[in-house]
C-alpha positions as CSV (number, residue, x, y, z in Angstrom):
1,M,-3.6,8.3,-22.0
2,T,-1.3,11.4,-20.9
3,T,-1.2,14.0,-18.2
4,K,-0.2,17.5,-18.3
5,I,1.8,18.1,-15.1
6,T,4.1,21.4,-14.1
7,F,7.3,21.3,-12.7
8,D,9.7,24.3,-10.8
9,I,13.1,23.3,-12.6
10,D,16.4,25.5,-13.0
11,E,16.2,27.1,-16.2
12,A,19.6,26.5,-17.2
13,L,18.8,22.4,-16.4
14,I,15.7,22.8,-18.8
15,K,18.0,24.2,-21.4
16,K,20.0,21.6,-21.5
17,A,17.6,18.9,-21.2
18,E,15.8,20.5,-24.4
19,C,19.5,20.4,-26.0
20,W,20.1,16.6,-25.3
21,A,16.3,16.1,-26.2
22,K,16.6,18.0,-30.1
23,Q,20.1,16.0,-30.3
24,Q,18.4,13.2,-30.1
25,Q,15.1,14.2,-32.0
26,L,12.9,13.7,-29.0
27,S,10.8,16.0,-27.2
28,L,11.4,17.0,-23.8
29,S,8.2,14.7,-22.6
30,D,9.2,12.2,-24.4
31,V,12.8,12.2,-22.6
32,I,11.1,12.5,-18.9
33,A,8.7,10.0,-19.7
34,N,11.6,7.2,-20.6
35,L,13.8,8.5,-17.5
36,L,10.4,7.9,-15.2
37,R,10.2,4.1,-16.4
38,Q,13.7,3.7,-15.5
39,L,12.4,3.9,-11.9
40,P,12.3,1.0,-10.0
41,E,8.7,-0.4,-8.9
42,P,7.8,0.5,-5.5
43,D,8.3,-1.8,-2.9
44,V,4.4,-4.0,-2.5
45,I,4.1,-5.2,0.9
46,P,2.0,-8.4,0.3
47,Q,-1.5,-7.7,2.2
48,T,-0.6,-11.1,4.5
49,E,-3.9,-12.5,5.9
50,H,-4.5,-12.7,9.7
51,P,-4.1,-16.7,10.9
52,L,-7.5,-16.9,12.6
53,A,-9.7,-14.6,9.4
54,K,-10.4,-18.4,8.1
55,F,-12.7,-19.0,10.9
56,A,-14.5,-15.9,11.0
57,G,-18.3,-16.2,9.8
58,I,-18.0,-20.2,10.5
59,L,-20.4,-20.1,13.8
60,S,-24.1,-20.1,13.7
61,D,-25.6,-17.1,15.9
62,S,-26.6,-19.6,18.3
63,E,-23.0,-21.2,18.4
64,A,-21.6,-17.9,18.6
65,G,-23.8,-16.7,21.7
66,E,-23.0,-20.0,23.9
67,L,-19.7,-19.5,23.2
68,Q,-20.1,-16.5,24.8
69,Q,-21.6,-17.6,27.6
70,V,-18.8,-20.1,28.3
71,I,-16.4,-17.4,28.1
72,A,-17.9,-15.1,30.2
73,A,-18.8,-17.8,32.7
74,E,-15.1,-19.4,33.3
75,F,-12.4,-17.3,31.5
76,E,-14.1,-13.2,32.5
77,Q,-13.1,-14.0,36.5
78,V,-9.7,-13.3,37.9
79,D,-9.1,-14.8,40.9
80,T,-7.1,-12.3,43.0
81,N,-5.2,-15.8,45.0
82,E,-3.5,-16.7,41.5
83,W,-1.9,-13.5,41.8
């Protein structure tokens, strides 16, 4: 599949490129495509899975509710004497 694209490039540079392409018996489109193929691949940042993601969804609704109650009762209270 090809796509038409428009560039704003200095006229002298275009003439130079057209002349070179003609000497190489290539179209200007082929020359540009060949140059673009030489570009390095973009850096791909691997998607890393969160270490706890494997635990997502393993609790039943009742287990999750029980866990929330324990957290609310024991861990959401701040003892100002400990500060």
